[in-house]
Each structure stands twice: as C-alpha cells, then as structure tokens.
LUMDO-319573 format. One record per residue: x, y, z of N, C-alpha, C in turn; residue in one letter; residue number from 1. Coordinates in pm, whole numbers. Each point is the difference from the previous one (the first is absolute). Layout:
% LUMDO-319573
PT/nX/nY/nZ/caX/caY/caZ/cX/cY/cZ/aa/i
PT/X/Y/Z/X/Y/Z/X/Y/Z/A/NUM
...
This chain:
% LUMDO-319573
PT/nX/nY/nZ/caX/caY/caZ/cX/cY/cZ/aa/i
PT/3731/5006/2657/28/-143/17/-108/-64/89/M/1
PT/-48/-117/-41/-106/-66/75/51/-57/132/Q/2
PT/-87/-2/100/31/-64/126/-12/-152/-17/E/3
PT/74/-74/86/0/-146/-10/-141/-56/8/T/4
PT/-79/47/99/-134/-53/17/-85/19/-124/G/5
PT/13/116/-64/-78/28/-120/42/-90/-116/N/6
PT/129/-26/-11/50/-91/-104/-63/-138/17/R/7
PT/1/-51/122/-51/-134/24/-151/-6/-17/L/8
PT/-70/107/36/-145/1/-16/-41/-8/-147/Q/9
PT/84/52/-88/-29/-3/-143/48/-128/-68/Q/10
PT/66/-86/75/62/-120/-57/-99/-107/-47/L/11
PT/-108/-31/74/-81/-117/-34/-55/-3/-142/P/12
PT/-62/107/-47/-69/-6/-129/93/-33/-117/E/13
PT/110/76/-21/87/-34/-114/71/-134/18/P/14
PT/32/-37/124/69/-126/24/-89/-119/-30/L/15
PT/-122/3/51/-94/-111/-23/-32/-13/-148/V/16
PT/-22/113/-67/-29/-4/-144/117/-61/-77/E/17
PT/121/42/34/120/-56/-67/13/-149/25/W/18
PT/-21/-41/126/15/-142/33/-100/-86/-77/Y/19
PT/-121/43/-7/-102/-80/-68/29/-16/-150/R/20
PT/71/94/-58/34/-8/-142/133/-73/-23/K/21
PT/90/3/99/137/-45/-25/46/-118/86/N/22
PT/-86/-52/84/41/-107/91/50/-122/-76/R/23
PT/104/-63/55/50/-123/-58/-95/-115/30/R/24
PT/-6/-94/-92/-78/-121/23/86/-98/80/E/25
PT/-32/-17/126/76/-89/88/-93/-106/56/L/26
PT/49/-122/19/-89/-112/37/-77/23/129/P/27
PT/60/67/98/-68/21/128/-104/111/-7/W/28
PT/-5/72/-112/-104/102/-17/-125/-58/-67/R/29
PT/9/-122/-51/-112/-59/-73/-117/-32/92/E/30
PT/30/-48/118/-105/-37/96/49/35/140/S/31
PT/-8/128/37/68/47/121/-72/-31/131/P/32
PT/-20/-132/29/-52/-33/132/114/10/101/D/33
PT/-34/1/127/98/30/105/117/-99/0/A/34
PT/-28/-128/-17/106/-101/2/100/21/-113/Y/35
PT/-51/22/-121/87/20/-116/83/127/15/R/36
PT/-64/107/48/75/125/22/110/-22/102/V/37
PT/-33/-68/108/97/-27/107/120/-77/-54/W/38
PT/-25/-109/-71/110/-81/-54/88/85/-91/V/39
PT/-61/77/-89/80/81/-93/81/106/72/S/40
PT/-60/66/99/71/108/67/120/-51/80/E/41
PT/-15/-115/64/115/-55/74/109/-42/-98/I/42
PT/-38/-59/-112/99/-40/-100/71/120/-62/M/43
PT/-72/109/-18/56/116/-70/98/80/86/L/44
PT/5/-27/129/96/70/85/142/-42/-40/Q/45
PT/81/94/-39/141/-22/-37/17/-81/-129/Q/46
PT/-107/-15/-79/10/-83/-120/-69/69/-117/T/47
PT/58/-10/-120/-55/64/-118/-132/-67/-44/R/48
PT/-86/79/-61/-131/-49/-42/13/-119/-94/V/49
PT/86/10/-102/12/-108/-97/50/-129/64/E/50
PT/87/13/99/52/-119/69/-108/-67/84/A/51
PT/-94/78/50/-104/-54/90/-105/-82/-76/V/52
PT/-29/36/-123/-113/-59/-73/-3/-153/4/K/53
PT/109/-71/-34/-8/-147/3/-15/-56/141/P/54
PT/62/65/98/-14/-44/139/-146/13/45/Y/55
PT/-60/112/-35/-139/26/38/-94/-105/-58/Y/56
PT/17/-29/-129/-86/-98/-65/17/-138/63/A/57
PT/124/-39/26/27/-133/58/-55/-10/141/R/58
PT/19/106/79/-45/1/139/-152/-15/7/F/59
PT/-72/76/-80/-146/-6/3/-53/-131/-55/L/60
PT/72/-58/-94/-42/-131/-52/8/-106/110/K/61
PT/110/4/77/22/-99/105/-78/31/128/E/62
PT/-13/129/31/-66/42/125/-104/107/-32/L/63
PT/-114/-37/-57/-96/99/-48/-83/69/108/P/64
PT/3/-50/124/-82/60/104/79/20/129/T/65
PT/-56/79/89/60/19/133/17/-133/71/V/66
PT/-100/-86/-9/8/-131/65/118/-82/-54/R/67
PT/17/1/-132/111/-75/-61/134/51/53/D/68
PT/13/131/12/124/57/53/20/-39/145/L/69
PT/-105/7/79/10/-33/143/43/-144/20/A/70
PT/-46/-91/-87/23/-143/20/122/-52/-77/E/71
PT/69/85/-74/111/-45/-84/117/-49/83/A/72
PT/66/-105/-47/124/-47/59/107/107/-18/D/73
PT/82/23/103/98/109/-7/97/-16/-116/E/74
PT/47/-122/-27/95/-18/-109/-64/31/-135/E/75
PT/-127/-34/-17/-69/36/-124/-12/152/-11/K/76
PT/-32/63/111/-14/144/3/131/69/-39/L/77
PT/110/-45/60/129/59/-30/44/-29/-143/L/78
PT/-35/-118/-50/34/-33/-139/-74/92/-96/K/79
PT/-126/30/29/-76/92/-84/59/141/3/L/80
PT/62/34/112/59/134/18/146/5/-46/W/81
PT/57/-114/-32/143/-10/-33/38/98/-110/E/82
PT/101/83/29/45/100/-95/-48/140/30/G/83
PT/-109/14/76/-49/133/36/76/60/117/L/84
PT/61/-86/83/74/49/116/-93/45/113/G/85
PT/62/49/107/-76/50/116/-105/-103/43/Y/86
PT/46/-121/33/-90/-113/22/-89/16/123/Y/87
PT/39/87/93/-87/23/116/-132/64/-42/N/88
PT/-1/65/-117/-124/61/-46/-106/-105/-28/R/89
PT/40/-109/-65/-100/-103/-31/-34/-80/126/V/90
PT/95/-13/92/-33/-65/127/-102/85/77/R/91
PT/20/132/-2/-97/89/66/-136/-5/-69/N/92
PT/1/-17/-132/-127/-14/-72/-75/-123/49/M/93
PT/72/-108/22/-68/-121/48/-54/21/141/Q/94
PT/76/71/85/-50/30/134/-126/87/-8/K/95
PT/1/98/-91/-117/85/-17/-118/-80/-53/A/96
PT/26/-94/-90/-108/-85/-53/-64/-80/113/A/97
PT/83/-49/91/-55/-72/115/-81/93/90/N/98
PT/45/126/15/-80/98/74/-139/16/-63/Q/99
PT/1/10/-133/-128/20/-71/-91/-121/20/I/100
PT/60/-121/-6/-81/-121/17/-61/-5/141/M/101
PT/79/40/100/-45/-11/139/-88/119/42/I/102
PT/48/121/-27/-68/120/52/-112/50/-89/D/103
PT/6/-33/-130/-100/54/-94/-70/-112/-78/Y/104
PT/11/-122/52/-70/-115/-58/33/-19/-149/H/105
PT/124/29/-35/45/-22/-137/-34/109/-98/G/106
PT/-65/108/46/-39/110/-88/96/117/21/V/107
PT/61/47/-107/97/109/13/-69/124/58/F/108
PT/54/59/106/-66/117/60/-7/116/-99/P/109
PT/-106/80/13/-23/107/-97/12/140/61/C/110
PT/51/9/121/23/130/64/150/23/14/E/111
PT/44/124/-26/143/32/4/63/-41/133/Y/112
PT/-63/35/111/60/-27/131/16/-150/24/E/113
PT/-94/-80/-50/9/-146/16/109/-58/-91/E/114
PT/9/51/-121/105/-46/-92/137/33/57/I/115
PT/12/118/60/129/46/56/45/-90/114/R/116
PT/-91/-73/65/35/-87/112/64/-132/-46/K/117
PT/-11/-32/-128/51/-128/-49/153/-1/-1/L/118
PT/57/-115/28/145/-16/9/67/41/-131/K/119
PT/102/86/12/79/37/-116/-59/109/-86/G/120
PT/-114/55/40/-65/105/-80/19/135/68/I/121
PT/66/90/-70/23/135/51/-97/98/-63/G/122
PT/26/129/20/-91/103/-50/-19/-7/-151/N/123
PT/111/-19/-74/-11/-1/-146/-88/-114/-49/Y/124
PT/31/-123/44/-74/-116/-49/-146/7/43/T/125
PT/-24/44/123/-139/15/47/-74/103/-84/A/126
PT/68/110/-33/-62/102/-84/-27/-50/-141/G/127
PT/94/-79/-54/-17/-53/-135/-119/-96/-5/A/128
PT/-6/-94/94/-112/-96/2/-132/73/22/I/129
PT/-1/93/96/-122/73/32/-55/76/-121/S/130
PT/88/71/-68/-47/84/-111/-20/-79/-128/S/131
PT/93/-92/-33/-12/-73/-128/-116/-99/3/F/132
PT/-16/-69/113/-102/-106/8/-135/49/50/A/133
PT/3/100/90/-125/41/64/-38/147/-23/F/134
PT/85/75/-72/-31/139/-29/5/92/119/G/135
PT/72/-38/105/10/82/122/104/110/-22/I/136
PT/-31/122/38/88/114/-24/111/8/104/A/137
PT/93/-94/-10/120/-2/84/122/7/-90/K/138
PT/107/70/42/118/14/-85/80/-130/-10/P/139
PT/66/-16/-114/93/-113/-22/131/60/-46/A/140
PT/86/32/97/121/78/-29/121/-92/-6/V/141
PT/47/-26/-123/123/-76/-19/109/94/-49/D/142
PT/112/-54/-44/111/84/-47/-37/86/-118/G/143
PT/-82/-55/-91/-44/79/-116/-79/123/45/N/144
PT/-90/-21/94/-86/109/46/83/104/77/V/145
PT/92/-45/82/86/94/72/76/90/-97/L/146
PT/47/-59/-109/75/77/-100/-91/100/-71/R/147
PT/-117/-44/-43/-93/88/-70/-40/118/88/V/148
PT/-40/-29/123/-48/108/88/114/93/40/I/149
PT/120/-54/21/114/87/32/25/99/-112/S/150
PT/-12/-46/-125/22/91/-113/-114/99/-15/R/151
PT/-123/-46/16/-113/93/-9/11/108/107/I/152
PT/39/-40/120/15/96/111/129/82/-13/R/153
PT/95/-45/-80/130/66/-7/75/-10/131/G/154
PT/-14/-117/66/50/-15/137/137/-68/4/S/155
PT/88/56/81/132/-58/23/3/-84/129/Y/156
PT/-115/-31/54/-5/-86/120/42/-142/-36/E/157
PT/69/-66/90/52/-135/-22/-115/-101/5/D/158
PT/-29/-65/-113/-113/-93/-6/26/-130/76/I/159
PT/122/-21/47/29/-118/81/-45/18/145/M/160
PT/-32/124/37/-47/26/137/-147/-39/14/K/161
PT/-31/-70/107/-138/-43/23/-92/120/15/Q/162
PT/50/109/59/-84/118/20/-41/62/-134/S/163
PT/90/-7/-99/-31/53/-133/-103/-87/-69/V/164
PT/19/-132/8/-98/-92/-59/-139/22/63/R/165
PT/-3/16/132/-128/19/69/-68/129/-47/K/166
PT/80/106/-16/-56/128/-46/-60/-16/-140/K/167
PT/71/-71/-88/-49/-19/-136/-127/-86/1/I/168
PT/-3/-103/83/-121/-82/12/-120/87/41/E/169
PT/22/87/97/-108/86/50/-47/96/-109/E/170
PT/96/57/-75/-36/96/-105/-77/-69/-113/Q/171
PT/38/-122/-34/-70/-73/-105/-140/-39/45/I/172
PT/-11/-43/125/-131/-43/49/-102/114/-7/E/173
PT/47/122/13/-90/115/-5/-59/23/-140/E/174
PT/69/-50/-103/-45/33/-137/-47/-121/-80/V/175
PT/6/-122/57/-45/-118/-74/-149/12/-29/I/176
PT/-39/-10/-126/-144/8/-31/-73/-126/46/P/177
PT/-108/16/72/-75/-113/55/-52/-92/-110/E/178
PT/-30/56/-116/-59/-80/-108/104/-56/-97/D/179
PT/129/25/29/105/-50/-91/128/-28/77/A/180
PT/-14/-56/119/117/-23/85/100/-94/-65/A/181
PT/-49/-107/-62/90/-96/-63/75/62/-116/S/182
PT/-70/66/-90/66/59/-117/95/112/40/D/183
PT/-34/75/104/90/107/46/129/-60/55/F/184
PT/-11/-97/90/120/-60/59/84/-72/-106/N/185
PT/-67/-78/-85/74/-69/-104/58/98/-101/Q/186
PT/-69/111/-20/51/103/-90/130/60/51/G/187
PT/6/28/130/124/52/59/115/-99/-16/L/188
PT/-29/-127/30/103/-104/-12/43/-15/-146/I/189
PT/-97/-2/-91/29/-15/-143/82/117/-52/E/190
PT/-36/119/44/73/120/-43/146/-11/40/L/191
PT/25/-45/124/137/-16/47/74/-112/-71/G/192
PT/-74/-102/-44/63/-116/-64/40/27/-144/A/193
PT/-80/80/-74/27/12/-143/26/143/-49/I/194
PT/-28/102/82/23/138/-43/94/74/95/V/195
PT/-40/10/126/81/74/99/104/-95/60/C/196
PT/85/-50/-88/92/-108/35/119/51/81/V/197
PT/74/-91/65/110/41/86/127/34/-78/P/198
PT/105/26/77/135/24/-54/10/124/-87/N/199
PT/-81/100/35/16/130/-65/-46/8/-143/G/200
PT/-80/-97/-48/-40/1/-140/-152/-11/-19/E/201
PT/-78/82/69/-145/-6/-19/-39/45/-141/P/202
PT/-108/-58/-52/-48/33/-135/-104/111/12/K/203
PT/47/118/35/-91/109/35/-90/40/-115/C/204
PT/48/-13/-123/-81/39/-115/-129/-84/-6/V/205
PT/7/-126/47/-115/-90/-5/-88/9/124/E/206
PT/39/78/100/-68/-2/129/-133/77/-5/C/207
PT/-108/-63/44/-131/66/-2/-19/104/109/P/208
PT/93/4/96/-15/96/110/122/91/12/V/209
PT/73/18/-107/119/86/7/-36/144/34/K/210
PT/-123/41/-37/-44/136/32/-20/21/151/H/211
PT/-3/-112/76/-14/9/146/132/-22/72/L/212
PT/106/-31/-73/126/-48/59/98/113/30/C/213
PT/30/20/128/94/105/41/141/-29/-50/A/214
PT/39/-129/-3/133/-35/-46/16/35/-148/A/215
PT/-101/-30/-80/4/33/-143/4/152/-19/Y/216
PT/-79/67/80/-9/146/-6/136/65/28/E/217
PT/73/-58/95/129/57/41/119/-63/-72/K/218
PT/-27/-105/-76/110/-69/-69/88/-82/93/G/219
PT/-58/-50/109/81/-75/99/-41/-147/7/I/220
PT/-73/-50/-102/-49/-137/8/111/-103/8/Q/221
PT/117/30/-57/111/-95/6/61/-7/139/A/222
PT/-27/99/85/56/3/135/-88/-72/102/E/223
PT/-120/-35/-40/-98/-57/93/-40/-140/-44/L/224
PT/-39/-85/94/-9/26/144/135/-12/69/P/225
PT/7/57/120/118/-18/86/-17/-133/72/V/226
PT/103/-81/-8/-7/-134/59/135/-33/62/K/227
PT/4/2/131/125/-26/70/49/-142/-28/K/228
PT/128/-12/-30/55/-132/-30/2/-86/126/K/229
PT/-36/-130/-14/5/-89/116/143/-31/39/P/230
PT/16/-57/118/133/-40/45/56/-106/-94/N/231
PT/132/0/-13/66/-97/-88/-26/-142/49/A/232
PT/-20/-90/-95/-23/-141/36/130/-67/41/R/233
PT/-14/-101/86/114/-82/39/35/-95/-114/R/234
PT/128/-16/-29/45/-91/-106/41/-133/60/I/235
PT/-53/-109/-55/42/-134/39/52/-74/-122/E/236
PT/115/-62/15/59/-80/-108/-31/-147/25/H/237
PT/-52/-68/-103/-38/-140/15/44/-79/-123/R/238
PT/32/-127/24/31/-92/-110/-114/-101/-11/T/239
PT/-61/-5/-117/-116/-86/-26/49/-125/-74/V/240
PT/-46/-117/47/51/-127/-52/-114/-85/-56/L/241
PT/10/-32/-128/-98/-88/-65/59/-141/0/V/242
PT/-32/-77/104/49/-138/11/-95/-91/-79/F/243
PT/51/-67/-103/-85/-90/-80/68/-135/-20/R/244
PT/-82/-105/5/47/-129/-50/-77/-26/-129/D/245
PT/-12/-122/-43/-65/-27/-128/-149/32/-1/D/246
PT/-65/-5/117/-144/16/-1/-57/111/86/G/247
PT/76/54/94/-57/93/98/95/114/31/A/248
PT/-60/104/59/76/116/48/-27/16/149/T/249
PT/102/39/74/-17/23/144/-61/138/24/A/250
PT/-111/2/76/-55/126/49/-26/-16/149/I/251
PT/-24/110/68/-26/-9/144/-102/106/39/R/252
PT/-65/-24/113/-102/92/49/64/100/96/K/253
PT/-33/127/-17/54/103/88/-69/-2/135/R/254
PT/60/63/102/-58/-1/135/-141/60/3/P/255
PT/-71/-28/107/-139/44/15/-13/151/19/A/256
PT/107/65/43/-4/144/21/114/67/-76/K/257
PT/-17/130/-26/105/76/-66/-24/14/-149/G/258
PT/101/44/-70/-6/25/-143/-40/-125/-76/L/259
PT/-99/12/-89/-47/-113/-83/-39/-121/84/L/260
PT/-66/26/111/-36/-107/94/-80/-111/-68/A/261
PT/39/-124/25/-68/-122/-45/-4/-16/-151/R/262
PT/78/80/-72/14/-20/-143/108/-107/-25/M/263
PT/10/-46/-124/105/-95/-37/109/74/-77/Y/264
PT/122/-50/13/112/69/-63/104/-100/-49/E/265
PT/84/47/-89/121/-75/-33/97/15/117/L/266
PT/77/-105/34/97/13/108/94/118/-27/P/267
PT/32/73/105/92/113/-15/73/24/130/N/268
PT/116/60/-12/83/27/118/44/145/-3/V/269
PT/33/51/117/49/139/9/137/11/-65/E/270
PT/26/115/-58/130/26/-59/2/-35/-148/G/271
PT/113/31/-62/20/-26/-142/108/-106/-16/T/272
PT/-42/-120/-33/93/-113/-12/54/-9/-143/L/273
PT/126/-46/-11/52/-33/-132/-27/-149/-28/N/274
PT/38/-46/-118/-32/-137/-40/63/-104/94/A/275
PT/123/23/40/66/-95/92/-72/-6/134/D/276
PT/-45/116/48/-72/3/127/-137/-67/-13/E/277
PT/-62/10/-116/-128/-69/-24/21/-151/4/V/278
PT/108/-48/-62/31/-144/3/22/-46/143/I/279
PT/77/79/77/29/-37/138/-129/-2/83/A/280
PT/-88/100/-20/-126/4/75/-88/-118/-37/Y/281
PT/-5/-34/-128/-81/-113/-45/44/-129/70/S/282
PT/129/-22/8/52/-120/67/-30/4/150/K/283
PT/8/120/56/-25/17/144/-142/-43/38/E/284
PT/-97/22/-89/-138/-37/31/-36/-139/-57/I/285
PT/103/-75/-40/-21/-139/-36/-25/-28/-147/G/286
PT/20/99/-86/-26/-18/-143/131/-24/-76/L/287
PT/-13/-67/-113/117/-26/-85/-17/78/-130/T/288
PT/66/116/-10/-15/82/-121/70/-63/-121/P/289
PT/-73/-10/-110/56/-52/-124/41/114/-92/I/290
PT/-81/104/1/27/115/-87/-50/127/67/R/291
PT/77/106/-7/-38/130/56/5/104/-112/V/292
PT/-110/73/-14/-9/101/-106/-46/133/58/K/293
PT/76/107/-18/-44/132/48/-126/45/-76/P/294
PT/-93/63/73/-125/47/-60/-12/152/-1/L/295
PT/107/66/40/-2/146/-5/-60/64/124/G/296
PT/-13/131/-7/-46/79/114/-143/48/-19/E/297
PT/-64/27/111/-136/55/-2/-20/87/123/A/298
PT/-99/88/-9/-32/87/114/-151/-2/20/K/299
PT/-42/-5/126/-143/10/29/-18/100/114/H/300
PT/-97/89/-17/-24/108/97/-126/-30/80/I/301
PT/15/-9/131/-113/-8/93/-20/140/59/F/302
PT/-95/13/90/-29/133/56/121/62/70/S/303
PT/70/-80/82/108/57/81/134/-69/-21/H/304
PT/6/-92/-96/126/-72/-22/13/-33/-148/V/305
PT/124/-5/-47/29/-44/-136/84/-125/5/E/306
PT/-37/-99/-78/83/-118/-16/84/17/-126/W/307
PT/131/-10/17/92/-5/-114/48/-145/-8/H/308
PT/-42/-68/-107/17/-145/-6/98/-44/-109/M/309
PT/68/-109/29/80/-71/-97/-54/-143/-5/T/310
PT/-21/-52/-120/-61/-132/-11/92/-104/-62/G/311
PT/-22/-128/40/74/-113/-58/-96/-116/-23/Y/312
PT/15/-65/-115/-66/-127/-27/96/-110/42/F/313
PT/-48/-91/86/87/-107/50/-65/-134/-31/V/314
PT/53/-69/-99/-46/-136/-31/61/-95/102/Q/315
PT/-85/-78/67/49/-89/105/-49/-142/-23/V/316
PT/57/-91/74/-36/-141/-8/-99/-35/111/D/317
PT/-124/-31/-35/-102/-49/93/-23/92/120/E/318
PT/-74/104/-25/-32/99/104/-59/-62/126/L/319
PT/-106/-74/-17/-78/-46/115/77/-94/91/E/320
PT/88/-80/-60/73/-98/79/104/63/92/R/321
PT/60/111/-44/119/47/71/-10/138/64/S/322
PT/-105/78/-30/-6/138/50/-32/2/150/C/323
PT/84/67/78/-18/2/146/-108/98/46/K/324
PT/0/129/-48/-105/92/48/-138/-44/-47/P/325
PT/-102/45/71/-137/-33/-37/-38/76/-127/K/326
PT/-26/-76/-105/-35/59/-129/-121/-75/-57/M/327
PT/-60/63/-101/-103/-66/-80/61/-23/-138/I/328
PT/-16/-120/-53/58/-32/-130/-114/-5/-100/F/329
PT/-18/109/-72/-120/20/-80/30/-11/-149/A/330
PT/-92/-65/-70/9/-9/-145/-47/133/-61/R/331
PT/40/28/-123/-39/128/-63/-150/25/1/P/332
PT/-83/-102/-27/-144/21/-3/-55/33/138/D/333
PT/62/-54/104/-43/30/137/31/145/35/E/334
PT/118/46/-41/38/139/29/-96/96/-69/I/335
PT/-36/-32/-124/-91/87/-76/-139/6/61/K/336
PT/-51/-115/44/-140/-9/41/-22/19/149/K/337
PT/96/-42/82/-28/-10/143/75/100/88/R/338
PT/131/15/-24/82/73/97/15/147/-39/Y/339
PT/-45/93/86/15/143/-29/145/46/23/P/340
PT/64/43/-108/139/47/5/-2/151/-21/I/341
PT/57/80/91/-3/146/-14/72/48/-126/P/342
PT/-40/118/-46/61/60/-118/147/31/20/A/343
PT/46/5/125/142/24/26/89/-102/-72/A/344
PT/-54/-119/-23/80/-108/-62/-30/-15/-149/F/345
PT/-64/99/-59/-45/-9/-138/114/-32/-98/E/346
PT/115/63/19/112/-21/-93/49/-145/2/K/347
PT/-17/-69/113/61/-133/16/-99/-115/-7/Y/348
PT/-129/26/23/-94/-111/12/-17/-75/-132/I/349
PT/25/65/-111/-10/-68/-128/95/-118/-13/G/350
PT/112/5/71/99/-109/-5/-45/-121/82/Y/351
PT/-111/19/75/-53/-113/77/-100/-80/-82/A/352
PT/-38/52/-114/-106/-62/-80/56/-99/-102/M/353
C-alpha cells in the first residue's frame, strides 16, 4: 500500500492532464484576472455554480473594476447581491476594494501575502486568486478539495477541524507544480465538483486518480470524509405581512447591525399569528384591513438560525396616510430596481409586485 506522501506526489500529472481535457467552460475562466477571480470566488461560497452565473455577469457589467466596486453606493451593491445571501461578504469586498485603491493605488496586489491582508479574504480565496490569476503555487483548499484529499489519503480525520485543514494545505503546497499551479488547484476543485462528489456517491469509475486513492483501494469512499455535524440552529417563528394598497407595498429597513443589517424587508413580527390576530395587529399600527389572505408557510436557513415563517397578504386602505410605524411605501418597479430584499422573503415578495 502506498504512503500518503507518495500518493500526493504522483497526483499532479494525471490530475492536470484530466483537468485540461475535461474542464467545464465557466465565465470566470474565460479571462481570469484577479478581480474577476475574486468576484467569482466570493459568489461561489455556499452557492451552486449555475446559480452564480447570472449574478456574476450582472455584477461585472455594473461594476467592472476595483474602482467601480470601491465607489458603489451600498444599496446598489446590495441590490446586485440580492439573492446570494451572506451580505457581509459583499460589504467586505467593498472594504477590500477601498484597501486596494488606497494601499495599492488601485492595482490588485499580485503577492499571496498581500492578497491575504485584504478584508474578507482567507487562505482559500487568497490561494485561488494567487494561483488562478498569477500562477503562484499556493493551495486553494475548499470543501471539494478537503473531500478529495481525505479520500486519497484514506483519512478519518474530521475535516471541520482547522488543524486538519492546515495539514492538508501544507501537504498540497508541497506538491503543487510551479508551472501548472492554476490547473492543478482548479483540477482538484473540479474533481470534487463533478467526480469525487459528496454524500457517499463518488463516480470512481470516471476518476483519473483512482489508482492513487486509498479510499477506493479499501472500499471506504462512502465513509469519507468525516465531517462533524455543526450545532443545531436556533428556530425562530415569524409572521410576514404583505401590506398593500392600490399602488404600493410597505417595506422597512432593518437595523444597522445584526442579521441582514441595513437590508430591506417585508414587515414581520415574532410568533405565528392567525388571521384574526393579523387583523388586530394591522389596526393596532393604524391600518384598515380590507382583505386578509393566507400565503402559506416558508422556511429560510441562516448560518445559526432558522426562520419558520407564516405569511399573509393584507389589502389595506391608504397605507401612507395611516401607518404609524416608520415604513417605506414602494411601488413594484421601485422594489425590483432599487430596494435589496433578502432571499428569506422570496416566497412572499411576489405578492408585493
């Protein structure tokens, strides 16, 4: 049986050859300058490739350079990001863009250590930008790579542990070919995305490096990687209210700090209200409900909390004249073009249009 180090040392040649023949055509691979790679990598965190494509195209059309990103109005920025979630990521991107404008005179830094200093950029993203855009032999270890290497090593170590990730980063850095750093790193990620897939169903017959894989050799690929389950999320019950009159829908801006900070939302209250309670609440805030229609239930998962929602459409008489809480009364075209509404309200926002 081969030692782990020997397996990894033999990995570059077959992996790079496979990647060059089988790589998917993706928009961010067409012209991999540092800015484009950065935008794509931040978008791809926690989001499927196919879902990212239209966001990526729209973002680059509106903000084609670091300077454009640095100078963008926050509401425009959040609107461009609407639906991707994790909005602090794009806020951090803007902070990093300002760092680049100030510290590097608007030119994206080309050294790994300098890229790593930018706001919101960790080891993976710095490694991806360094290798994809500049050919620097630094590892880019994401979930796909952790899975691939765990199986090749036949390792039962928990990939959620930082010490395990660090060990894998170090082992990969030792074998990255200097003349093919980008194709090697992208090859590992691609292999994990389309062949060495999760949930115990890798396509081992198609794998170009199965002859190096300890998990395949032992028949334990379905058991790996080991990934400790995170703590259970907190459940919050909320009632979402689509208040509409003949021309506008009530929306409001969330607080400056906390979950979905400074985003816009449909009014909502804690707990699960029934129709009579919705009518009573509407009157309490100064509205005159004409018709109340249940909109069903929805669930949205954040990192540490789940919203379990019940929605109601509430037709009212003259929103702006009588509503006591501070609200914005927006027309459908304004909501579409101007106000960033989080994906948490996706099931209900259509009733505002």
